[in-house]
N, C-alpha and C positions, 0 to 999 in steps of 0.2 A: 504494498499502499503505501508505505512514503517513496518507495523508486517511483511509482506514477506521480505522487506530487512534487516532489523534486524535478521529474522531466517535466513534468507541465511550467513550473516556476522557474526554470532554468530558460523555457521558451518564451515569456513573458516577461522576461528579465528582473522576475521578482524573488525573494525569499520565504522559502518555508519554515513557518512558525512556528505549526500545531494542525490538527484536522478535527473534523466533528462529523462521530457516526452516529449516526438515529438510525434506529429499527429500524423497519417496513410497518409493525404494530404501530410506531405512533402516530406515520403519517398516514392508516387506515383509519386512527382512531380521530384522528381529525377531520375524518369525512375527505379527507384529498389521496390521489393517487400517483403509483410511480409511471414513470416511461424509461424503461432506459435509452437513452441516447449515446452512449461510446461515448462521446468529448469530455474528457479524455474516456479511451477505453475501461470499462466495466462501470463508467459511472452512469447516475439516470437522475433524472429530473421528476420535479414534485409538482404534477400538473394538478389543476382543478381549483385553484384556489377564486374565493369572491371578486364580485369586483368592488365592493364596500373595504376602502383602507383600515376602517376601524377592526373589519370581521378577519382581514389577511395581518393586521398585529396580532391582534389575539392568536388566532394559528400560529403563528410564525412563533412565538411568546409560549406558547406551548408545546410546539416541537423543540425549541430550546433547550427549558424545562425536562424536556426528555432523551437528550443527545449529550452524548460523553465527549467528552472534550480529550483529545492525546497531545500533550504541549512535547513539540520534539527537544529531545535531550540533545546539546552539543556535542560535537566528535573531540573524543579525548585524544 
């Protein structure tokens, strides 16, 4: 997973600091859907967001609570 993120970071001339993992269950609980897009490889987009900005924010906050943050440890 980290190698994929590092490749994307290098392509976009950015630094990879962390990644967030969200289980599919959390997405489905929020009544959203998962659509594989393979951009980058093995990536999927969360789709089905409502048009109302306040509802989008609420769902995004729910996903953030359910997500697991993995900070990158510096190479030694």
